[in-house]
KOLGU-923680 format. One record per residue: residue number from 1; residue in three letters; x, y, z of N, C-alpha, C in turn. Coordinates in steps of 0.1 Angstrom, whole numbers, plus 5000, padded with zeros to 4 digits. Each point is the difference from the previous one (the first is absolute). Layout:
N
[pt NUM 'ALA' [X Y Z] [X Y Z] [X Y Z]]
...
END
This chain:
242
[pt 1 'MET' [4517 4113 1040] [5009 4992 4993] [4991 4993 4987]]
[pt 2 'SER' [5007 4998 4991] [4995 4991 4987] [4997 4988 5005]]
[pt 3 'GLU' [5009 4993 5007] [4999 4985 5002] [4999 4999 5016]]
[pt 4 'LYS' [4989 4992 5003] [4994 4996 5015] [5009 4990 5004]]
[pt 5 'ILE' [5011 5002 5011] [5008 4990 5004] [4995 4998 5013]]
[pt 6 'THR' [4998 4987 5005] [4994 4994 5013] [5010 4993 5004]]
[pt 7 'PRO' [5003 4998 5015] [5008 4989 5006] [5000 4986 4995]]
[pt 8 'TYR' [4986 4995 5000] [4998 4986 4997] [4994 4995 4988]]
[pt 9 'ASN' [4996 5013 4991] [4995 4993 4989] [4987 4995 5000]]
[pt 10 'ASP' [4994 5004 5013] [4988 4991 5003] [4988 5010 4990]]
[pt 11 'THR' [4993 4995 4992] [4989 5008 4995] [4986 5002 5008]]
[pt 12 'SER' [4999 4989 5009] [4987 5000 5007] [5002 5011 5013]]
[pt 13 'ARG' [5011 5006 5001] [5003 5009 5013] [5002 5012 4993]]
[pt 14 'SER' [4997 5012 5007] [5004 5013 4996] [5013 5000 5002]]
[pt 15 'LYS' [5009 5012 4996] [5013 5001 5002] [5003 5005 5015]]
[pt 16 'LYS' [4990 5009 5006] [5001 5004 5014] [5001 4989 5006]]
[pt 17 'GLU' [4994 4989 5000] [4997 4987 5009] [5012 4992 4998]]
[pt 18 'GLN' [5004 4998 4988] [5014 4994 5000] [5012 5009 5006]]
[pt 19 'VAL' [5000 5010 5001] [5011 5012 5006] [5000 4998 5012]]
[pt 20 'ALA' [4988 4999 5007] [4997 5000 5014] [5009 4988 5005]]
[pt 21 'GLU' [4994 4988 4991] [5004 4985 5004] [5015 5000 5000]]
[pt 22 'MET' [5006 5007 4990] [5014 4999 4996] [5010 5007 5012]]
[pt 23 'PHE' [4994 5014 5002] [5009 5006 5012] [4997 4995 5014]]
[pt 24 'ASP' [4987 4994 5002] [4999 4991 5014] [5010 4990 5002]]
[pt 25 'THR' [5004 4991 4986] [5008 4991 5004] [5013 5003 4998]]
[pt 26 'ILE' [5005 5012 4997] [5014 5003 5000] [5003 5011 5009]]
[pt 27 'SER' [4989 5004 5009] [5003 5011 5009] [5010 4997 5012]]
[pt 28 'GLU' [5002 4989 5005] [5010 4998 5010] [5012 5003 4997]]
[pt 29 'ASN' [5006 4999 4988] [5013 5003 4995] [4999 5008 4989]]
[pt 30 'TYR' [4991 5009 4997] [5002 5011 4990] [5008 5010 5004]]
[pt 31 'ASP' [5001 5006 5010] [5013 5008 5003] [5011 4998 4999]]
[pt 32 'GLU' [5005 4988 5003] [5015 4995 5000] [5002 4997 4984]]
[pt 33 'LEU' [4991 4997 4995] [5000 4992 4984] [5002 5016 4992]]
[pt 34 'ASN' [4993 5009 5003] [5000 5012 4993] [5014 5008 5003]]
[pt 35 'ARG' [5004 4997 5012] [5015 5006 5001] [5010 4994 4992]]
[pt 36 'VAL' [4998 4988 4998] [5008 4991 4992] [5000 5005 4984]]
[pt 37 'ILE' [4988 4999 4996] [4997 5004 4988] [5003 5012 4995]]
[pt 38 'SER' [4996 5010 5006] [5007 5014 4996] [5014 5002 5007]]
[pt 39 'PHE' [5004 4994 5005] [5015 5002 5004] [5000 5012 5010]]
[pt 40 'GLY' [4987 5002 5007] [4997 5009 5012] [4998 5014 4994]]
[pt 41 'ILE' [5002 5003 4988] [4997 5012 4995] [4987 5006 4999]]
[pt 42 'ASP' [4990 4990 5004] [4984 5004 5002] [4999 5011 5012]]
[pt 43 'VAL' [5009 4997 5011] [5001 5009 5011] [5002 5014 4996]]
[pt 44 'LYS' [5007 5001 4991] [5006 5013 4997] [4988 5007 4991]]
[pt 45 'TRP' [4992 4995 4992] [4992 5004 4991] [4986 5005 5011]]
[pt 46 'ARG' [4997 4989 5009] [4992 5006 5009] [5004 5011 5008]]
[pt 47 'LYS' [5012 5003 5004] [5003 5012 5008] [4997 5013 4988]]
[pt 48 'LYS' [5003 4997 4989] [4996 5013 4989] [4987 5002 5000]]
[pt 49 'VAL' [4993 4993 5000] [4983 5000 5002] [4997 5008 5012]]
[pt 50 'VAL' [5005 4996 5012] [4997 5006 5012] [5005 5015 5000]]
[pt 51 'ALA' [5010 5001 4993] [5004 5016 4999] [4992 5007 4993]]
[pt 52 'ILE' [4994 4995 4989] [4989 5007 4991] [4990 5002 5007]]
[pt 53 'ILE' [4993 4992 5007] [4990 5000 5011] [5000 5010 5009]]
[pt 54 'ALA' [5012 4998 5007] [5004 5010 5012] [4997 5014 4996]]
[pt 55 'LYS' [5007 5007 4988] [4999 5012 4996] [4985 5007 4999]]
[pt 56 'THR' [4989 4990 5000] [4985 5009 5002] [4997 4997 5012]]
[pt 57 'LYS' [5008 4994 5009] [4993 5002 5016] [4988 4995 5002]]
[pt 58 'PRO' [4997 4989 4994] [4986 4991 5001] [4995 4998 5014]]
[pt 59 'ALA' [4987 5001 5004] [4998 4996 5012] [4993 4985 4998]]
[pt 60 'LYS' [4993 4997 4991] [4993 4987 4996] [5009 4992 4985]]
[pt 61 'ILE' [5003 4989 5003] [5006 4991 4989] [4993 4989 4998]]
[pt 62 'LEU' [4999 4995 4987] [4997 4988 4996] [5010 4993 4994]]
[pt 63 'ASP' [5003 4987 5006] [5011 4993 4990] [4993 4987 4991]]
[pt 64 'VAL' [4997 5001 4990] [4991 4989 4995] [5008 4989 4997]]
[pt 65 'ALA' [4998 4988 4999] [5008 4988 5000] [5013 5000 5006]]
[pt 66 'THR' [4998 5003 5014] [5008 5002 5010] [5008 4987 5002]]
[pt 67 'GLY' [4995 4988 4997] [5008 4987 5003] [5003 5000 5016]]
[pt 68 'THR' [5012 4999 5003] [5005 4995 5015] [5002 5014 5007]]
[pt 69 'GLY' [4996 5011 4991] [5002 5016 5008] [5015 5005 4999]]
[pt 70 'ASP' [5007 4996 4992] [5014 5007 4999] [4998 5018 5000]]
[pt 71 'LEU' [4993 5001 4985] [4998 5014 4999] [4992 5009 5010]]
[pt 72 'ALA' [4990 4992 5004] [4994 5007 5013] [5007 5003 5011]]
[pt 73 'ILE' [5010 4992 5003] [5006 5000 5014] [5010 5011 4995]]
[pt 74 'ASN' [5003 5002 4986] [5010 5011 4998] [4992 5013 5000]]
[pt 75 'LEU' [4989 5001 4996] [4992 5011 5000] [4997 5008 5012]]
[pt 76 'THR' [5004 4994 5010] [4997 5005 5015] [5010 5012 5001]]
[pt 77 'LYS' [5011 5000 4991] [5011 5011 5000] [4993 5012 4994]]
[pt 78 'THR' [4989 4999 4997] [4995 5012 4994] [4991 5008 5009]]
[pt 79 'GLY' [4999 4994 5011] [4992 5007 5012] [4984 4999 5000]]
[pt 80 'ALA' [4998 4995 4989] [4986 4996 4997] [4994 4995 5015]]
[pt 81 'SER' [4988 5002 4999] [4993 4996 5016] [4991 4986 4996]]
[pt 82 'GLU' [4996 4997 4989] [4994 4993 4996] [5004 4993 4988]]
[pt 83 'ILE' [5004 4987 5002] [5005 4990 4986] [4991 4989 4999]]
[pt 84 'ILE' [4994 4997 4990] [4995 4989 4998] [5007 4990 4990]]
[pt 85 'GLY' [5002 4988 5001] [5006 4990 4991] [4989 4994 4996]]
[pt 86 'LEU' [4996 4999 4986] [4992 4989 4996] [5004 4990 4990]]
[pt 87 'ASP' [4996 4986 5002] [5002 4991 4994] [4990 4990 4997]]
[pt 88 'ILE' [5001 4992 4990] [4987 4988 4998] [5005 4989 5005]]
[pt 89 'SER' [5013 4998 5007] [5007 4988 5005] [5001 4997 5014]]
[pt 90 'GLU' [4992 4991 5008] [4999 5001 5012] [5015 4998 5006]]
[pt 91 'GLY' [5006 4990 4992] [5012 4995 5006] [5013 5011 4999]]
[pt 92 'MET' [4999 5009 4990] [5010 5009 5000] [4994 5010 5012]]
[pt 93 'LEU' [4989 5003 5002] [4996 5010 5009] [5003 4996 5016]]
[pt 94 'ALA' [5000 4987 5000] [5003 4992 5013] [5015 5004 5004]]
[pt 95 'VAL' [5007 4997 4990] [5016 5002 5003] [5001 5015 5001]]
[pt 96 'GLY' [4993 5009 4993] [5002 5014 5000] [4998 5006 5018]]
[pt 97 'LYS' [4987 4993 5003] [4995 5004 5014] [5009 4996 5010]]
[pt 98 'ASN' [5007 4990 4998] [5009 4995 5012] [5013 5011 4999]]
[pt 99 'LYS' [5006 5004 4988] [5012 5008 4997] [4994 5014 5007]]
[pt 100 'ILE' [4986 5004 4997] [4997 5014 5005] [4997 4999 5014]]
[pt 101 'LYS' [4996 4990 5007] [5002 5000 5014] [5012 4997 5006]]
[pt 102 'ASP' [5010 4996 4997] [5013 4996 5004] [5006 5012 5001]]
[pt 103 'LYS' [4998 5010 4990] [5005 5014 4997] [4994 5009 5010]]
[pt 104 'GLY' [4989 4999 5006] [4990 5007 5007] [4993 5013 4991]]
[pt 105 'LEU' [4999 4996 4990] [4991 5008 4990] [4984 4998 4998]]
[pt 106 'ASP' [4996 4991 5010] [4985 4998 4996] [4992 5010 5003]]
[pt 107 'LYS' [5002 5008 5006] [4990 5011 5003] [5002 5010 4986]]
[pt 108 'VAL' [5011 5001 4992] [4999 5007 4988] [4998 4993 4988]]
[pt 109 'ILE' [5001 4989 5001] [4997 4990 4986] [4991 4990 5001]]
[pt 110 'LYS' [4990 5001 4993] [4989 4990 5000] [5000 4990 4989]]
[pt 111 'MET' [5000 4987 5002] [4998 4993 4987] [4989 4994 4997]]
[pt 112 'VAL' [4996 5000 4988] [4987 5000 4996] [4998 4990 4989]]
[pt 113 'LYS' [4991 4991 4999] [4998 4989 4989] [4992 5008 4991]]
[pt 114 'GLY' [5000 5003 4987] [4992 5008 4991] [5006 4995 4985]]
[pt 115 'ASP' [4993 5005 4991] [4999 5000 4987] [5002 5015 4993]]
[pt 116 'SER' [5011 4999 4993] [5005 5011 4994] [4988 5006 4991]]
[pt 117 'GLU' [4994 4993 4992] [4991 5003 4992] [4983 5002 5006]]
[pt 118 'ASN' [5001 5002 5014] [4988 5006 5008] [5006 5002 5014]]
[pt 119 'LEU' [5006 5011 5001] [5005 5006 5013] [4988 5005 5009]]
[pt 120 'PRO' [5003 4997 5013] [4989 5001 5009] [5003 5013 5008]]
[pt 121 'TYR' [5002 5010 4992] [5001 5015 5005] [4993 5009 4993]]
[pt 122 'GLU' [4995 5014 5007] [4992 5008 4992] [5011 5008 4989]]
[pt 123 'ASP' [4993 5009 4992] [5007 5006 4992] [5007 5011 5005]]
[pt 124 'ASN' [5013 5003 4994] [5009 5009 5003] [5006 4998 5014]]
[pt 125 'TYR' [5003 4989 5004] [5002 4996 5015] [5015 5004 5001]]
[pt 126 'PHE' [5009 4993 4994] [5016 4999 5003] [5006 5014 4995]]
[pt 127 'ASP' [5011 5001 5006] [5007 5011 4995] [5012 4996 4992]]
[pt 128 'ALA' [5002 4986 5001] [5010 4995 4990] [4997 4983 5001]]
[pt 129 'ILE' [5001 4995 4989] [4999 4988 4998] [5012 4991 4992]]
[pt 130 'THR' [5005 4989 5003] [5011 4993 4993] [4997 4985 4996]]
[pt 131 'VAL' [5008 4998 4993] [4997 4983 4997] [5016 4996 4993]]
[pt 132 'ALA' [5006 4992 5008] [5012 4994 4996] [4998 4985 4997]]
[pt 133 'PHE' [5005 4997 4985] [5001 4987 4998] [4986 4994 4997]]
[pt 134 'GLY' [4988 5008 4998] [4985 4995 5001] [4993 5003 4990]]
[pt 135 'VAL' [5002 5010 4993] [4988 5004 4989] [5002 4988 4990]]
[pt 136 'ARG' [5011 4994 4996] [4998 4988 4992] [4992 4989 5001]]
[pt 137 'ASN' [4996 5000 5015] [4994 4988 5004] [4984 5002 5002]]
[pt 138 'PHE' [4995 5016 4994] [4987 5002 5000] [4994 4994 4988]]
[pt 139 'GLU' [4984 4994 5007] [4994 4992 4988] [4997 5010 4988]]
[pt 140 'ASN' [4995 5013 5003] [5000 5009 4993] [5006 5011 5001]]
[pt 141 'LEU' [5009 5003 4993] [5010 5013 5002] [4994 5011 5002]]
[pt 142 'GLU' [4993 5004 4989] [4992 5014 4998] [4989 5002 5012]]
[pt 143 'LYS' [4995 4988 5004] [4988 5004 5011] [5009 5001 5013]]
[pt 144 'GLY' [5009 4991 5002] [5007 5002 5012] [5008 5014 5002]]
[pt 145 'LEU' [5004 5006 4989] [5005 5013 5001] [4989 5008 5003]]
[pt 146 'SER' [4988 4998 4993] [4990 5011 5001] [4994 5002 5016]]
[pt 147 'GLU' [5002 4989 5004] [4994 4999 5016] [5011 5007 5007]]
[pt 148 'ILE' [5013 4997 4997] [5012 5008 5006] [4996 5017 4997]]
[pt 149 'PHE' [4997 5004 4991] [4996 5014 4997] [4989 5003 5006]]
[pt 150 'ARG' [4991 4994 5002] [4989 5002 5007] [5001 5005 5014]]
[pt 151 'VAL' [5005 4994 5007] [5007 4999 5014] [5010 5010 5005]]
[pt 152 'LEU' [5007 5003 4989] [5012 5011 5002] [4992 5013 5000]]
[pt 153 'ARG' [5005 5011 5008] [4995 5011 4999] [5007 5008 4991]]
[pt 154 'PRO' [4994 5010 4997] [5004 5012 4988] [5014 5004 5007]]
[pt 155 'GLU' [5010 5001 4991] [5014 5003 5001] [5006 4990 5008]]
[pt 156 'GLY' [4994 4986 5002] [5007 4993 5008] [5011 4991 4991]]
[pt 157 'VAL' [5009 4993 5003] [5012 4994 4994] [4998 4985 5000]]
[pt 158 'PHE' [5002 4995 4987] [4999 4986 4996] [5012 4995 4997]]
[pt 159 'THR' [5007 4992 5006] [5012 4993 4996] [5000 4986 4998]]
[pt 160 'VAL' [5005 4996 4989] [5002 4985 4996] [5015 4996 4998]]
[pt 161 'LEU' [5003 4990 5008] [5012 4993 4998] [4997 4986 4992]]
[pt 162 'GLU' [5006 5000 4987] [4998 4985 4996] [5011 4998 4989]]
[pt 163 'THR' [4998 4985 4998] [5014 4995 4991] [4997 5005 4988]]
[pt 164 'SER' [5010 5000 4991] [5001 5006 4987] [5009 4991 4992]]
[pt 165 'LEU' [5003 5003 4987] [5009 4995 4993] [5011 5010 4995]]
[pt 166 'PRO' [5015 4996 5000] [5007 5009 4997] [5002 5002 4985]]
[pt 167 'THR' [5000 5010 4993] [5002 5000 4986] [5012 5003 4994]]
[pt 168 'LYS' [5011 5003 5008] [5014 5002 4993] [5009 4988 5002]]
[pt 169 'THR' [5009 4997 4988] [5008 4990 5002] [5011 5005 5009]]
[pt 170 'PRO' [5006 4993 5009] [4998 4982 5002] [4993 4997 5010]]
[pt 171 'TYR' [4991 5011 5005] [4993 4995 5011] [4987 4996 4998]]
[pt 172 'LYS' [4995 5002 4988] [4989 4994 4993] [5002 4983 4998]]
[pt 173 'GLN' [5010 4996 4995] [5005 4987 4999] [5003 4993 5012]]
[pt 174 'GLY' [5005 5006 5009] [5005 4995 5014] [4987 4999 5007]]
[pt 175 'HIS' [4990 5008 5003] [4988 5000 5004] [4994 4987 4998]]
[pt 176 'LYS' [4997 4998 4984] [4995 4988 4995] [5006 4988 5004]]
[pt 177 'LEU' [5011 5000 5002] [5010 4987 5001] [4997 4995 5017]]
[pt 178 'TYR' [5000 5011 5007] [4996 4999 5013] [4985 4996 5005]]
[pt 179 'CYS' [4992 5005 4992] [4987 4995 5003] [4994 4987 4994]]
[pt 180 'THR' [5008 4996 4988] [4995 4988 4995] [5008 4989 5006]]
[pt 181 'THR' [5011 5003 5007] [5008 4986 5006] [5002 5002 5015]]
[pt 182 'LEU' [5005 5009 5007] [5005 5000 5010] [4986 5003 5010]]
[pt 183 'LEU' [4991 5011 4995] [4987 5001 5009] [4992 4988 5002]]
[pt 184 'PRO' [4998 4993 4989] [4991 4986 5003] [5008 4990 5010]]
[pt 185 'LEU' [5011 5000 4998] [5007 4990 5008] [5000 5005 5017]]
[pt 186 'ILE' [5003 5014 5002] [5000 5003 5012] [4985 4998 5007]]
[pt 187 'GLY' [4990 5002 4991] [4988 4999 5005] [4996 4984 5003]]
[pt 188 'LYS' [5006 4991 4992] [4995 4983 5002] [5008 4997 5013]]
[pt 189 'LEU' [5012 5006 5001] [5010 4997 5011] [4994 5005 5015]]
[pt 190 'PHE' [4994 5010 4999] [4993 5008 5013] [4988 4999 5004]]
[pt 191 'SER' [4992 4999 4987] [4985 5001 5004] [4993 4984 4997]]
[pt 192 'LYS' [4991 4997 5007] [4993 4989 4998] [4988 4998 4989]]
[pt 193 'ASP' [4999 5015 4998] [4991 5001 4987] [5009 5003 4987]]
[pt 194 'LYS' [5003 4990 4993] [5005 5003 4986] [4995 5009 4990]]
[pt 195 'SER' [4988 5002 5000] [4993 5007 4991] [5002 5016 5004]]
[pt 196 'ALA' [5000 5002 5011] [5000 5015 5005] [5010 5009 4994]]
[pt 197 'TYR' [5014 4994 5000] [5011 5012 4996] [4998 4999 4984]]
[pt 198 'SER' [4995 4989 4993] [5000 5001 4986] [4990 5007 4996]]
[pt 199 'TYR' [4988 5003 5008] [4991 5011 4999] [5004 5011 5001]]
[pt 200 'LEU' [5008 5005 5011] [5005 5011 5002] [5008 5006 4989]]
[pt 201 'ASN' [5009 4989 4994] [5007 5004 4989] [4992 5004 4986]]
[pt 202 'GLU' [4992 4993 4998] [4990 5002 4988] [4991 5012 5001]]
[pt 203 'SER' [4995 5002 5011] [4992 5011 5002] [5010 5014 4999]]
[pt 204 'ALA' [5011 5000 5006] [5008 5009 4997] [5004 5004 4984]]
[pt 205 'ALA' [5001 4992 4995] [5003 5000 4984] [4990 5006 4994]]
[pt 206 'ALA' [4986 4997 5003] [4988 5000 4995] [4994 5015 5001]]
[pt 207 'PHE' [5007 5006 5012] [4993 5012 5007] [5003 5013 4989]]
[pt 208 'PRO' [4993 5010 4998] [5000 5012 4993] [5010 5008 5008]]
[pt 209 'TYR' [5013 5002 4999] [5010 5009 5009] [4998 5013 4991]]
[pt 210 'GLY' [5006 5009 5007] [5008 5012 4995] [4987 5007 4993]]
[pt 211 'ASP' [5002 5007 4987] [4992 5008 4994] [4985 4993 5000]]
[pt 212 'ALA' [5000 4987 4997] [4987 4992 4999] [4991 5002 5014]]
[pt 213 'PHE' [5005 4998 5012] [4996 5000 5013] [4997 5014 5001]]
[pt 214 'ASN' [5008 5012 4997] [4997 5013 5003] [4987 5004 4994]]
[pt 215 'ASN' [4998 4994 4985] [4987 5004 4993] [4990 4997 5006]]
[pt 216 'ILE' [4999 4987 5006] [4988 4993 5008] [4997 5010 5011]]
[pt 217 'LEU' [5011 5005 5008] [4998 5007 5011] [4994 5014 4995]]
[pt 218 'ARG' [5003 5006 4989] [4994 5011 4996] [4987 4999 4994]]
[pt 219 'LYS' [4996 4987 4993] [4987 4995 5000] [4991 5002 5011]]
[pt 220 'ILE' [5002 4994 5012] [4993 4998 5009] [4995 5013 5007]]
[pt 221 'GLY' [5012 5013 4997] [4996 5012 5006] [5013 5007 5007]]
[pt 222 'PHE' [5010 4992 5001] [5012 5006 5007] [5007 5008 4994]]
[pt 223 'ILE' [5005 5009 5003] [5009 5013 4997] [5013 4999 5004]]
[pt 224 'GLU' [5009 5009 4993] [5015 5000 5006] [5003 4985 5002]]
[pt 225 'VAL' [4998 4991 4990] [5006 4990 4998] [5014 4998 4998]]
[pt 226 'ASN' [5009 4993 5007] [5015 4997 4997] [5005 4987 5001]]
[pt 227 'ASP' [5008 4997 4994] [5006 4985 5005] [5015 5004 5002]]
[pt 228 'ASN' [5007 4991 5008] [5013 5003 5003] [5009 4983 5001]]
[pt 229 'PRO' [5004 4994 4988] [5006 4990 5002] [5011 4997 5009]]
[pt 230 'GLN' [5000 4988 5008] [5011 4997 5008] [5010 4991 4996]]
[pt 231 'THR' [5012 4998 5003] [5009 4991 5000] [4998 4990 4985]]
[pt 232 'PHE' [5006 5012 4990] [5001 4997 4986] [4986 4998 4994]]
[pt 233 'GLY' [4989 5001 5007] [4988 4999 4996] [4992 4988 5003]]
[pt 234 'VAL' [5005 4991 5010] [4995 4987 5003] [4989 5003 5011]]
[pt 235 'ALA' [4996 5013 5003] [4987 5001 5006] [5001 5018 4997]]
[pt 236 'THR' [4986 5003 5005] [4998 5014 4997] [4990 5009 5008]]
[pt 237 'ILE' [5002 5010 5006] [4991 5007 5012] [4992 5011 4990]]
[pt 238 'TYR' [4988 4999 5002] [4990 5010 4993] [4992 5007 5009]]
[pt 239 'THR' [5000 5011 4997] [4992 5010 5009] [4991 5008 4992]]
[pt 240 'ALA' [4989 5002 5006] [4989 5008 4994] [4990 5009 5011]]
[pt 241 'THR' [4992 5008 4995] [4993 5005 5013] [4985 5004 4994]]
[pt 242 'LYS' [4992 5002 5007] [4985 5001 4996] [4998 5014 4999]]
END
């Protein structure tokens, strides 16, 4: 990203410290608020990610920036024997652990506190790695992607689901209007952290989506890089291999 966007604009603290605090603060109502903000369409996008991963029949999956574990839970449908959900926010992980326990999935999914830029796993360990709405929160995007590349086995699949900006009329104008008016209002009504959803909107707008992100993935060393815009371009699913 050419511009460094942080939740609280606090120059005395790193972006990852501010992101962790933000998600700790909003963790309790994050799932419900996300359903409202995306009109529930994010559920459909995650199912598409799971379908992509399932085709490769992975045994070990890492879900980086797992949040409350929505994608990690869905990834159990791939038949993987080991799924690790990693996140920097203890609050989000706590919510996720409760969800996983309630579904009886705690023997398959392990929730781990960790930093995407310093993954605590050996080289070539995972068959598949996913990130859903998390890469724009990396302190150093290329460093985080390099770590993901390191722990992914050769021929393993890497899939990213991230917000993007529509490029065609009238979707471009409609999306801008929604993000600048309705989204901040919803965030203020439902969240006790008024800065959080302003940050999520600003970071999405600043993120290098489409070809720009494809080129970063190729620079890291990924091959077979593709992007598939979703719902008029408001989100994009990226796939790549090692």
